[in-house]
Backbone as CSV, one residue per row, in Angstrom:
resi,resn,N_x,N_y,N_z,CA_x,CA_y,CA_z,C_x,C_y,C_z
1,GLU,17.480,-1.506,-1.473,16.601,-0.359,-1.654,15.353,-0.787,-2.420
2,PHE,14.179,-0.489,-1.890,12.932,-0.823,-2.555,12.628,0.236,-3.612
3,LEU,12.250,-0.204,-4.796,11.986,0.759,-5.851,10.565,0.659,-6.389
4,ALA,10.126,-0.512,-6.774,8.798,-0.622,-7.370,8.300,-2.062,-7.279
5,LEU,6.986,-2.198,-7.429,6.327,-3.505,-7.352,5.324,-3.585,-8.489
6,ARG,5.162,-4.761,-9.096,4.201,-4.902,-10.178,3.734,-6.348,-10.282
7,LEU,2.614,-6.531,-10.991,2.126,-7.850,-11.383,2.306,-7.952,-12.885
8,ALA,3.204,-8.827,-13.321,3.629,-8.882,-14.711,2.930,-9.986,-15.488
9,ASN,2.891,-9.795,-16.805,2.406,-10.801,-17.755,0.916,-11.098,-17.615
10,GLY,0.181,-10.186,-16.975,-1.272,-10.319,-16.879,-1.890,-8.958,-17.141
11,ASN,-2.461,-8.374,-16.090,-2.865,-6.981,-16.157,-2.355,-6.300,-14.889
12,ASP,-2.763,-5.069,-14.664,-2.212,-4.320,-13.544,-2.578,-4.907,-12.192
13,CYS,-3.618,-5.723,-12.136,-4.092,-6.251,-10.860,-4.107,-7.777,-10.821
14,ALA,-3.430,-8.407,-11.743,-3.292,-9.871,-11.730,-2.066,-10.229,-12.545
15,GLY,-1.217,-11.101,-11.990,-0.037,-11.499,-12.730,1.037,-12.074,-11.829
16,ARG,2.224,-12.210,-12.389,3.369,-12.725,-11.640,3.971,-11.570,-10.838
17,LEU,4.148,-11.781,-9.540,4.621,-10.732,-8.650,6.111,-10.481,-8.872
18,GLU,6.452,-9.228,-9.188,7.841,-8.857,-9.415,8.174,-7.576,-8.661
19,VAL,9.443,-7.463,-8.281,9.937,-6.273,-7.590,11.135,-5.730,-8.364
20,PHE,11.226,-4.390,-8.424,12.375,-3.742,-9.072,13.396,-3.421,-7.997
21,TYR,14.546,-4.071,-8.070,15.584,-3.892,-7.048,16.958,-3.955,-7.709
22,ASN,17.845,-3.049,-7.283,19.211,-3.039,-7.791,19.246,-2.928,-9.315
23,GLY,18.274,-2.165,-9.859,18.242,-1.899,-11.293,17.633,-2.983,-12.150
24,THR,17.011,-4.010,-11.530,16.497,-5.141,-12.310,15.163,-5.628,-11.746
25,TRP,14.208,-5.935,-12.636,12.968,-6.573,-12.221,13.233,-8.048,-11.936
26,GLY,12.699,-8.542,-10.830,12.855,-9.952,-10.494,11.633,-10.474,-9.768
27,SER,11.520,-11.787,-9.678,10.350,-12.431,-9.077,10.457,-12.499,-7.555
28,ILE,9.333,-12.842,-6.928,9.258,-13.071,-5.488,8.764,-14.499,-5.266
29,CYS,9.429,-15.223,-4.386,9.077,-16.621,-4.140,7.841,-16.719,-3.244
30,SER,7.130,-17.818,-3.379,5.847,-17.983,-2.686,5.935,-18.774,-1.386
31,ASN,7.109,-19.215,-0.987,7.248,-20.002,0.241,6.764,-19.197,1.450
32,ARG,5.914,-19.826,2.247,5.311,-19.240,3.453,4.352,-18.084,3.158
33,MET,4.110,-17.812,1.904,3.228,-16.687,1.590,1.776,-17.065,1.862
34,SER,1.073,-16.178,2.564,-0.323,-16.417,2.924,-1.238,-15.508,2.109
35,GLN,-2.527,-15.753,2.224,-3.500,-14.895,1.559,-3.417,-13.471,2.095
36,LEU,-3.074,-13.318,3.369,-2.935,-11.987,3.945,-1.822,-11.206,3.249
37,THR,-0.745,-11.898,2.881,0.325,-11.244,2.131,-0.150,-10.850,0.740
38,ALA,-0.944,-11.722,0.107,-1.506,-11.395,-1.205,-2.412,-10.170,-1.117
39,ILE,-3.206,-10.080,-0.057,-4.082,-8.915,0.140,-3.244,-7.652,0.324
40,THR,-2.136,-7.773,1.079,-1.249,-6.625,1.279,-0.665,-6.148,-0.045
41,VAL,-0.302,-7.096,-0.918,0.214,-6.747,-2.247,-0.840,-5.977,-3.043
42,CYS,-2.074,-6.470,-3.034,-3.148,-5.821,-3.795,-3.416,-4.411,-3.283
43,ARG,-3.400,-4.239,-1.974,-3.582,-2.901,-1.409,-2.414,-1.996,-1.768
44,HIS,-1.218,-2.549,-1.712,-0.017,-1.801,-2.079,-0.120,-1.275,-3.512
45,LEU,-0.664,-2.101,-4.404,-0.774,-1.736,-5.818,-2.053,-0.968,-6.148
46,ASN,-2.832,-0.625,-5.109,-4.086,0.092,-5.317,-5.054,-0.724,-6.167
47,CYS,-5.074,-2.038,-5.926,-5.908,-2.963,-6.705,-7.033,-3.580,-5.877
48,GLY,-7.505,-2.882,-4.883,-8.632,-3.385,-4.122,-8.217,-3.961,-2.781
49,ASP,-9.214,-4.468,-2.064,-8.992,-4.923,-0.696,-9.052,-6.439,-0.566
50,GLY,-8.888,-7.142,-1.670,-8.882,-8.600,-1.632,-7.894,-9.159,-2.630
51,GLY,-7.381,-10.351,-2.328,-6.440,-10.969,-3.247,-6.186,-12.412,-2.861
52,GLU,-5.712,-13.177,-3.810,-5.407,-14.584,-3.540,-4.215,-15.013,-4.384
53,ILE,-3.543,-16.049,-3.917,-2.394,-16.594,-4.637,-2.893,-17.570,-5.694
54,ALA,-2.560,-17.290,-6.939,-2.982,-18.159,-8.040,-2.062,-19.370,-8.112
55,GLY,-2.650,-20.549,-8.246,-1.858,-21.766,-8.212,-1.633,-22.426,-9.554
56,ASP,-2.178,-21.841,-10.626,-2.068,-22.504,-11.924,-0.938,-21.938,-12.789
57,PHE,-0.189,-20.967,-12.259,0.960,-20.382,-12.964,0.593,-19.925,-14.382
58,GLN,-0.608,-19.342,-14.499,-1.084,-18.920,-15.819,-0.350,-17.695,-16.345
59,TYR,0.446,-17.039,-15.494,1.126,-15.815,-15.929,2.575,-16.053,-16.326
60,GLY,2.920,-17.306,-16.526,4.232,-17.643,-17.067,5.365,-17.555,-16.059
61,ARG,6.523,-17.977,-16.509,7.705,-17.952,-15.666,8.542,-16.715,-15.952
62,GLY,9.168,-16.193,-14.905,10.038,-15.037,-15.069,11.384,-15.427,-15.652
63,SER,12.167,-14.412,-16.012,13.488,-14.663,-16.586,14.600,-13.955,-15.826
64,GLY,14.224,-13.083,-14.890,15.234,-12.346,-14.138,15.567,-13.000,-12.820
65,PRO,16.151,-12.246,-11.898,16.476,-12.788,-10.579,15.212,-13.161,-9.803
66,THR,15.378,-13.938,-8.765,14.292,-14.187,-7.803,14.736,-13.533,-6.496
67,TRP,14.255,-12.317,-6.272,14.849,-11.442,-5.269,14.504,-11.798,-3.817
68,LEU,13.269,-12.192,-3.541,12.838,-12.335,-2.146,12.122,-13.658,-1.910
69,ASP,12.198,-14.127,-0.652,11.483,-15.340,-0.255,11.035,-15.195,1.200
70,HIS,10.079,-16.033,1.556,9.568,-16.089,2.931,9.035,-14.740,3.412
71,ILE,8.217,-14.119,2.576,7.584,-12.856,2.976,6.361,-13.169,3.826
72,GLU,6.282,-12.524,4.972,5.171,-12.750,5.898,4.616,-11.396,6.355
73,CYS,3.393,-11.103,5.940,2.741,-9.849,6.315,1.708,-10.108,7.418
74,THR,1.402,-9.065,8.165,0.359,-9.126,9.185,-0.707,-8.084,8.865
75,GLU,-1.755,-8.060,9.645,-2.833,-7.103,9.418,-2.378,-5.670,9.652
76,GLN,-1.292,-5.479,10.369,-0.797,-4.134,10.641,-0.010,-3.555,9.465
77,HIS,0.316,-4.392,8.486,1.136,-3.930,7.363,0.255,-3.402,6.230
78,SER,0.554,-2.192,5.776,-0.182,-1.600,4.654,0.624,-1.630,3.365
79,SER,1.892,-1.996,3.457,2.770,-2.050,2.289,3.631,-3.301,2.381
80,LEU,3.976,-3.857,1.240,4.803,-5.061,1.232,6.174,-4.793,1.837
81,TRP,6.655,-3.547,1.715,7.979,-3.208,2.239,8.026,-3.277,3.772
82,GLN,6.887,-3.283,4.429,6.860,-3.362,5.886,6.896,-4.811,6.392
83,CYS,6.697,-5.755,5.507,6.594,-7.164,5.906,7.983,-7.795,6.084
84,GLN,8.028,-8.812,6.928,9.274,-9.536,7.157,9.579,-10.450,5.972
85,SER,10.864,-10.648,5.708,11.277,-11.549,4.631,12.734,-11.926,4.840
86,ASP,13.187,-12.889,4.045,14.610,-13.211,4.028,15.375,-12.062,3.384
87,PRO,16.699,-12.018,3.566,17.496,-10.957,2.922,17.416,-11.053,1.393
88,TRP,17.732,-9.915,0.743,17.758,-9.879,-0.719,18.810,-10.859,-1.245
89,HIS,18.421,-11.595,-2.286,19.358,-12.506,-2.946,18.834,-12.783,-4.349
90,PRO,19.698,-12.749,-5.360,19.220,-12.935,-6.746,18.739,-14.348,-7.065
91,GLN,18.987,-15.309,-6.157,18.530,-16.686,-6.369,17.807,-17.176,-5.116
92,SER,16.776,-16.430,-4.733,16.036,-16.764,-3.523,15.181,-18.016,-3.699
93,CYS,14.677,-18.268,-4.906,13.845,-19.454,-5.158,14.729,-20.627,-5.601
94,ASP,14.329,-21.814,-5.208,15.029,-23.013,-5.672,14.754,-23.270,-7.141
95,ASN,13.540,-22.929,-7.601,13.194,-23.088,-9.009,12.041,-22.140,-9.356
96,ARG,11.741,-22.010,-10.635,10.727,-21.068,-11.107,9.320,-21.448,-10.666
97,ALA,9.123,-22.700,-10.300,7.796,-23.128,-9.843,7.416,-22.470,-8.514
98,GLU,8.377,-21.861,-7.834,8.101,-21.196,-6.560,7.740,-19.719,-6.734
99,GLU,7.746,-19.220,-7.952,7.399,-17.818,-8.182,5.939,-17.559,-7.790
100,THR,5.677,-16.340,-7.340,4.350,-15.982,-6.840,3.475,-15.401,-7.944
101,HIS,2.265,-15.934,-8.059,1.252,-15.403,-8.976,0.059,-14.961,-8.128
102,ILE,-0.392,-13.738,-8.349,-1.453,-13.173,-7.503,-2.571,-12.612,-8.374
103,SER,-3.791,-12.812,-7.928,-4.976,-12.227,-8.563,-5.727,-11.406,-7.514
104,CYS,-5.890,-10.130,-7.785,-6.551,-9.239,-6.838,-8.061,-9.220,-7.086
105,THR,-8.807,-9.112,-6.000,-10.265,-9.067,-6.080,-10.769,-7.942,-5.195
106,GLY,-12.065,-7.683,-5.285,-12.656,-6.647,-4.434,-12.884,-5.360,-5.187
107,ASN,-12.645,-4.265,-4.529,-12.897,-2.938,-5.096,-11.723,-2.521,-5.960
108,TYR,-11.754,-2.900,-7.246,-10.629,-2.650,-8.136,-10.444,-1.172,-8.398
109,LYS,-9.161,-0.801,-8.469,-8.795,0.553,-8.864,-7.654,0.455,-9.871
110,CYS,-7.800,-0.491,-10.794,-6.719,-0.760,-11.728,-6.621,0.327,-12.782
111,ILE,-5.440,0.447,-13.347,-5.201,1.406,-14.415,-5.555,0.760,-15.744
112,SER,-6.463,1.345,-16.462,-6.832,0.852,-17.774,-5.910,1.452,-18.819
113,PRO,-5.546,0.721,-19.868,-4.660,1.270,-20.893,-5.221,2.512,-21.557
114,THR,-6.544,2.688,-21.544,-7.146,3.838,-22.208,-7.598,4.902,-21.223
115,GLN,-7.294,4.686,-19.953,-7.778,5.597,-18.925,-6.677,6.543,-18.501
116,ASP,-6.997,7.852,-18.422,-6.051,8.830,-17.927,-6.118,8.831,-16.419
117,ILE,-4.974,8.651,-15.786,-4.894,8.608,-14.339,-4.150,9.837,-13.868
118,HIS,-4.694,10.513,-12.863,-4.061,11.688,-12.305,-3.102,11.264,-11.202
119,ILE,-1.861,11.708,-11.264,-0.881,11.349,-10.244,-1.304,11.949,-8.917
120,SER,-1.364,11.134,-7.879,-1.677,11.612,-6.535,-0.423,11.601,-5.690
121,MET,-0.391,12.474,-4.690,0.768,12.544,-3.810,0.907,11.249,-3.015
122,ASP,-0.220,10.661,-2.598,-0.165,9.439,-1.814,0.332,8.265,-2.647
123,MET,-0.069,8.214,-3.915,0.257,7.059,-4.735,1.740,7.014,-5.101
124,PHE,2.315,8.144,-5.454,3.680,8.144,-5.947,4.678,8.823,-5.014
125,LEU,4.234,9.395,-3.910,5.118,10.054,-2.968,5.943,11.138,-3.647
126,PHE,5.298,11.787,-4.634,5.968,12.885,-5.311,5.836,14.159,-4.489
127,PHE,6.764,15.068,-4.667,6.668,16.390,-4.086,6.708,17.391,-5.228
128,ALA,5.811,18.373,-5.185,5.690,19.312,-6.293,6.800,20.348,-6.220
129,ASP,8.021,19.915,-6.373,9.133,20.839,-6.446,10.105,20.357,-7.507
130,LYS,10.918,21.285,-7.998,11.761,20.930,-9.129,12.908,20.012,-8.739
131,GLU,13.144,19.825,-7.405,14.181,18.899,-7.003,13.825,17.450,-7.354
132,LYS,12.532,17.171,-7.614,12.108,15.826,-7.990,11.996,15.678,-9.503
133,LEU,12.466,16.681,-10.228,12.402,16.672,-11.683,13.717,17.228,-12.213
134,ARG,14.251,16.606,-13.247,15.498,17.103,-13.819,15.581,16.734,-15.297
135,VAL,16.482,17.369,-16.010,16.812,16.962,-17.376,18.313,16.671,-17.418
136,THR,18.685,15.598,-18.074,20.082,15.179,-18.129,20.483,14.869,-19.564
137,GLY,21.786,14.861,-19.788,22.313,14.511,-21.102,22.490,15.689,-22.030
138,GLY,21.963,16.869,-21.645,22.117,18.058,-22.468,23.307,18.893,-22.036
139,GLU,23.419,20.101,-22.604,24.544,20.969,-22.288,24.354,21.680,-20.954
140,ASP,23.110,21.750,-20.477,22.845,22.474,-19.244,21.596,21.898,-18.593
141,GLY,21.120,22.568,-17.550,19.960,22.091,-16.812,18.628,22.454,-17.429
142,CYS,18.629,22.926,-18.669,17.387,23.313,-19.341,17.181,22.588,-20.656
143,SER,17.946,21.570,-20.917,17.712,20.732,-22.096,18.268,19.345,-21.799
144,GLY,17.524,18.334,-22.213,17.993,16.979,-21.990,16.865,15.984,-21.795
145,ARG,17.227,14.802,-21.378,16.276,13.720,-21.118,15.543,14.017,-19.808
146,VAL,14.211,13.904,-19.826,13.417,14.209,-18.641,13.456,13.027,-17.682
147,GLU,13.785,13.305,-16.422,13.821,12.255,-15.405,13.096,12.731,-14.147
148,ILE,12.435,11.792,-13.472,11.718,12.104,-12.234,12.216,11.203,-11.120
149,TRP,12.163,11.702,-9.898,12.590,10.958,-8.714,11.381,10.286,-8.088
150,HIS,11.428,8.977,-7.977,10.296,8.223,-7.429,10.804,6.994,-6.695
151,GLN,10.354,6.824,-5.476,10.682,5.640,-4.677,12.180,5.365,-4.642
152,GLY,12.968,6.410,-4.439,14.401,6.241,-4.239,15.243,6.122,-5.483
153,SER,14.675,6.432,-6.658,15.455,6.255,-7.881,15.026,7.255,-8.950
154,TRP,16.000,7.759,-9.707,15.698,8.571,-10.883,15.301,7.646,-12.029
155,GLY,14.219,8.013,-12.726,13.753,7.230,-13.869,13.231,8.134,-14.963
156,THR,13.004,7.575,-16.123,12.621,8.355,-17.300,11.118,8.301,-17.556
157,ILE,10.700,8.991,-18.629,9.303,9.028,-19.061,9.230,8.519,-20.494
158,CYS,8.300,7.626,-20.762,8.114,7.102,-22.116,7.571,8.212,-23.019
159,ASP,8.007,8.237,-24.274,7.616,9.332,-25.168,6.246,9.139,-25.822
160,ASP,5.495,8.101,-25.417,4.137,7.943,-25.942,3.305,9.175,-25.582
161,SER,2.727,9.831,-26.566,1.882,11.019,-26.389,2.664,12.253,-25.926
162,TRP,3.972,12.199,-25.904,4.790,13.331,-25.450,4.735,14.459,-26.484
163,ASP,4.331,15.664,-26.045,4.184,16.769,-26.986,4.601,18.083,-26.348
164,MET,4.375,19.198,-27.076,4.826,20.511,-26.622,4.156,20.948,-25.329
165,ALA,2.902,20.557,-25.136,2.216,20.933,-23.894,2.908,20.304,-22.691
166,ASP,3.294,19.032,-22.828,4.020,18.355,-21.749,5.375,19.020,-21.513
167,ALA,6.080,19.310,-22.604,7.402,19.928,-22.495,7.316,21.319,-21.872
168,ASP,6.266,22.080,-22.206,6.079,23.415,-21.624,5.982,23.355,-20.105
169,VAL,5.228,22.380,-19.615,5.057,22.241,-18.161,6.387,21.901,-17.501
170,VAL,7.148,21.002,-18.108,8.448,20.615,-17.560,9.393,21.816,-17.523
171,CYS,9.487,22.541,-18.638,10.389,23.701,-18.703,10.005,24.758,-17.677
172,ARG,8.723,25.007,-17.565,8.266,26.023,-16.607,8.549,25.578,-15.170
173,GLN,8.327,24.308,-14.878,8.575,23.812,-13.531,10.057,23.899,-13.174
174,LEU,10.924,23.751,-14.165,12.364,23.824,-13.928,12.890,25.255,-13.920
175,GLY,12.006,26.234,-14.190,12.445,27.619,-14.260,13.236,27.917,-15.517
176,CYS,12.924,27.204,-16.591,13.678,27.322,-17.843,12.854,27.944,-18.967
177,GLY,11.834,28.721,-18.613,11.020,29.363,-19.642,10.041,28.403,-20.282
178,SER,9.815,28.585,-21.570,8.886,27.728,-22.311,9.671,26.724,-23.147
179,ALA,8.947,25.770,-23.712,9.596,24.716,-24.495,9.859,25.176,-25.922
180,VAL,11.029,24.869,-26.417,11.355,25.086,-27.823,10.971,23.855,-28.634
181,SER,11.173,22.677,-28.025,10.809,21.437,-28.705,10.577,20.332,-27.681
182,ALA,9.674,19.425,-28.031,9.417,18.210,-27.247,10.027,17.055,-28.021
183,LEU,11.075,16.471,-27.482,11.862,15.486,-28.209,11.543,14.071,-27.761
184,SER,11.687,13.130,-28.668,11.378,11.724,-28.378,12.527,10.848,-28.852
185,GLU,12.312,9.535,-28.730,13.264,8.538,-29.216,14.670,8.761,-28.656
186,ALA,14.741,9.050,-27.348,16.022,9.189,-26.646,16.956,10.168,-27.344
187,ALA,16.441,11.363,-27.627,17.221,12.374,-28.351,18.492,12.777,-27.610
188,PHE,18.507,12.665,-26.293,19.690,13.000,-25.497,20.303,11.743,-24.864
189,GLY,20.137,10.627,-25.531,20.687,9.378,-25.030,19.690,8.589,-24.207
190,LYS,19.952,7.304,-24.056,19.080,6.414,-23.304,19.369,6.491,-21.810
191,GLY,18.286,6.461,-21.004,18.447,6.388,-19.562,18.815,4.979,-19.141
192,THR,19.143,4.823,-17.858,19.557,3.519,-17.349,18.689,3.021,-16.197
193,GLY,17.869,3.872,-15.609,17.040,3.466,-14.483,15.675,2.979,-14.935
194,PRO,14.710,2.977,-14.031,13.341,2.579,-14.392,12.714,3.581,-15.356
195,ILE,11.670,3.149,-16.046,10.822,4.058,-16.828,9.540,4.207,-16.022
196,TRP,9.363,5.352,-15.382,8.284,5.485,-14.406,6.929,5.805,-15.020
197,LEU,6.883,6.628,-16.073,5.589,7.102,-16.577,5.476,6.943,-18.079
198,GLU,4.230,6.881,-18.535,3.924,6.900,-19.957,2.606,7.643,-20.173
199,LYS,2.364,8.013,-21.444,1.109,8.670,-21.822,0.796,9.871,-20.932
200,VAL,1.757,10.794,-20.847,1.532,12.050,-20.129,0.659,12.945,-20.997
201,HIS,-0.374,13.534,-20.403,-1.309,14.355,-21.161,-1.511,15.708,-20.471
202,CYS,-0.519,16.575,-20.550,-0.645,17.925,-19.992,-1.404,18.825,-20.972
203,LYS,-2.104,19.805,-20.431,-2.740,20.822,-21.267,-1.768,21.953,-21.592
204,GLY,-0.723,22.063,-20.784,0.255,23.123,-20.970,0.115,24.251,-19.974
205,THR,-0.979,24.243,-19.220,-1.224,25.314,-18.242,-0.977,24.855,-16.810
206,GLU,-0.685,23.578,-16.609,-0.483,23.047,-15.265,0.775,23.648,-14.634
207,PRO,0.751,23.883,-13.320,1.932,24.431,-12.641,3.085,23.449,-12.522
208,SER,2.790,22.150,-12.580,3.856,21.157,-12.494,3.424,19.882,-13.191
209,LEU,4.400,19.030,-13.472,4.129,17.762,-14.150,3.220,16.876,-13.317
210,TRP,3.279,17.029,-11.982,2.477,16.188,-11.094,0.981,16.464,-11.229
211,ASP,0.617,17.585,-11.865,-0.792,17.925,-12.035,-1.362,17.419,-13.356
212,CYS,-0.544,16.753,-14.160,-0.995,16.279,-15.473,-1.506,14.836,-15.389
213,PRO,-2.549,14.504,-16.140,-2.980,13.101,-16.227,-1.884,12.258,-16.878
214,THR,-1.695,11.060,-16.365,-0.658,10.177,-16.901,-0.938,8.750,-16.466
215,GLN,-0.075,7.838,-16.856,-0.162,6.453,-16.430,1.173,6.015,-15.868
216,PHE,1.120,5.233,-14.796,2.319,4.627,-14.241,2.648,3.404,-15.088
217,LEU,3.876,3.349,-15.590,4.261,2.251,-16.474,4.388,0.963,-15.674
218,SER,3.509,0.009,-15.951,3.502,-1.229,-15.168,3.802,-2.459,-16.017
219,ASN,4.036,-2.285,-17.295,4.404,-3.436,-18.126,5.582,-3.054,-19.016
220,LYS,5.931,-3.919,-19.933,7.153,-3.733,-20.715,6.875,-3.241,-22.132
221,ASN,5.905,-2.336,-22.287,5.603,-1.857,-23.621,6.385,-0.595,-23.965
222,CYS,7.440,-0.294,-23.216,8.284,0.858,-23.494,9.696,0.540,-23.029
223,ASP,10.703,0.979,-23.780,12.080,0.825,-23.316,12.805,2.158,-23.492
224,HIS,14.063,2.182,-23.127,14.784,3.450,-23.043,15.050,4.115,-24.397
225,LYS,14.847,3.419,-25.489,14.982,4.085,-26.776,13.809,5.030,-27.032
226,GLU,12.823,5.007,-26.126,11.666,5.896,-26.231,11.652,6.946,-25.115
227,ASP,12.788,7.226,-24.516,12.843,8.224,-23.446,12.493,9.616,-23.974
228,ALA,11.636,10.319,-23.233,11.204,11.671,-23.607,12.243,12.699,-23.182
229,ALA,12.302,13.817,-23.929,13.268,14.871,-23.633,12.670,16.228,-23.982
230,VAL,13.331,17.284,-23.527,12.875,18.656,-23.814,14.069,19.542,-24.145
231,ASP,13.763,20.609,-24.867,14.722,21.701,-25.075,13.967,22.984,-24.747
232,CYS,14.428,23.697,-23.717,13.712,24.877,-23.214,14.324,26.165,-23.741
233,SER,13.538,27.251,-23.673,13.958,28.529,-24.251,15.018,29.241,-23.435
234,ASP,14.940,29.156,-22.102,15.895,29.847,-21.241,17.051,28.934,-20.895
235,ARG,18.114,29.541,-20.413,19.288,28.810,-19.970,19.600,29.180,-18.535
236,PRO,20.166,28.254,-17.773,20.520,28.585,-16.390,21.507,29.737,-16.362
237,ARG,21.407,30.574,-15.357,22.331,31.684,-15.211,23.735,31.157,-14.994
238,ARG,24.681,31.700,-15.779,26.061,31.244,-15.670,26.668,31.723,-14.371
239,PRO,27.179,30.811,-13.545,27.799,31.259,-12.307,29.033,32.102,-12.582
240,ALA,29.250,33.109,-11.768,30.393,33.995,-11.959,31.688,33.228,-11.781
241,LYS,32.679,33.557,-12.640,33.983,32.946,-12.483,34.622,33.446,-11.192
242,GLN,35.619,32.702,-10.732,36.262,33.057,-9.477,36.831,34.465,-9.539
243,SER,37.355,34.819,-10.747,37.952,36.141,-10.899,36.912,37.248,-10.908
244,GLU,35.622,36.878,-11.191,34.572,37.879,-11.276,33.845,38.068,-9.955
245,ARG,34.059,37.167,-9.013,33.320,37.219,-7.772,33.927,38.233,-6.817
246,VAL,33.084,39.031,-6.180,33.510,39.958,-5.142,33.081,39.370,-3.814
247,THR,34.039,38.839,-3.068,33.714,38.140,-1.837,33.590,39.110,-0.675
248,THR,33.048,38.628,0.429,32.858,39.466,1.620,34.166,40.030,2.153
249,PRO,35.257,39.240,2.272,36.513,39.830,2.742,37.008,40.968,1.866
250,VAL,36.815,40.844,0.550,37.250,41.924,-0.353,36.443,43.189,-0.094
251,ILE,35.128,43.028,0.088,34.271,44.185,0.363,34.688,44.864,1.662
252,LEU,34.971,44.073,2.707,35.395,44.635,3.991,36.711,45.385,3.851
253,CYS,37.644,44.843,3.072,38.921,45.524,2.856,38.726,46.868,2.158
254,ILE,37.806,46.896,1.189,37.531,48.145,0.477,36.959,49.190,1.428
255,ILE,36.010,48.767,2.260,35.389,49.703,3.212,36.419,50.222,4.213
256,LEU,37.215,49.305,4.782,38.224,49.717,5.761,39.273,50.628,5.134
257,GLY,39.651,50.308,3.902,40.616,51.157,3.205,40.091,52.560,2.984
258,THR,38.790,52.640,2.624,38.168,53.948,2.410,38.133,54.757,3.702
259,LEU,37.737,54.068,4.803,37.701,54.768,6.097,39.087,55.227,6.529
260,LEU,40.102,54.419,6.299,41.465,54.791,6.659,41.919,56.009,5.875
261,CYS,41.566,56.035,4.588,41.924,57.198,3.774,41.258,58.471,4.300
262,LEU,39.977,58.348,4.700,39.279,59.511,5.237,39.925,59.992,6.530
263,VAL,40.282,59.039,7.404,40.932,59.407,8.673,42.263,60.095,8.403
264,LEU,43.063,59.563,7.494,44.349,60.171,7.159,44.161,61.560,6.562
265,ALA,43.135,61.715,5.730,42.881,63.030,5.134,42.513,64.048,6.204
266,ILE,41.684,63.655,7.178,41.298,64.554,8.265,42.512,64.925,9.111
267,LEU,43.359,63.935,9.433,44.551,64.203,10.230,45.509,65.143,9.510
268,CYS,45.680,64.942,8.211,46.557,65.817,7.428,46.052,67.259,7.439
269,ARG,44.723,67.398,7.277,44.157,68.755,7.267,44.347,69.426,8.624
270,GLN,44.127,68.651,9.709,44.315,69.234,11.038,45.769,69.612,11.267
271,PHE,46.712,68.800,10.783,48.131,69.093,10.929,48.506,70.364,10.182
272,GLN,47.975,70.465,8.935,48.280,71.650,8.168,47.673,72.901,8.799
273,SER,46.477,72.767,9.390,45.837,73.899,10.034,46.622,74.331,11.261
274,ALA,47.141,73.368,12.043,47.941,73.699,13.226,49.225,74.410,12.852
275,ARG,49.908,74.019,11.796,51.114,74.660,11.354,50.845,76.085,10.881
276,ALA,49.693,76.255,10.204,49.353,77.590,9.727,49.120,78.536,10.886
277,GLN,48.493,78.028,11.967,48.228,78.884,13.128,49.539,79.288,13.841
278,LYS,50.529,78.402,13.886,51.796,78.700,14.522,52.549,79.791,13.765
279,LYS,52.433,79.795,12.446,53.064,80.833,11.655,52.408,82.191,11.858
């Protein structure tokens, strides 16, 4: 399952090529990799329309798995996930010297650490519905660690800049009223998946979290001990217990029973009237 792609140990548009797969960031090997594949990576990362493979290994060696090798892209491919490659394997490279380092050029659209970026539907494939947003670790669906669904995986939000305005938007989007508190430092426990976002800056009036300026987390300056959380004012409606539920068959039995009683009452009255006439 493809989850995320990044250029590590440099900046957002230059670094060691890594992919997040099976819960772990790992490197990609450079065997058979062409400049066209490097360009595809840069376009995939929204880093312009040009790129090249760096040969001086200035972005250091990775420490995780080496997930993919022999990636070959064509001009028809707009995403790295569309390109051909060998099957996934945690030891795809023979050694770390085969890891891929890429530098993107051209019309840069990199994320600056001080720049607020607005989440776009095309960039993150988000859908503005509450099914792509949840809170976990709490007593109910209105308090807990905030998680979002992105690229096939639930992930958390870094608590950098996390405040009541952000929490208000989350609570409202979940149908849980307003926020009672915006919690940080993994108040409802640490998550286990990716950390997708950081530096969320909602005004508090946005209809959904997807309308707030934020940054996609592309480096390792946040870990799960900084997972953001919320506690909302409302609570989910308690589902009726089995003993409290009035099901359709029960309703039909009540109606039929009532009609039967009416029919019997009419028949009894007619019988009594006939006997009275005979007397």
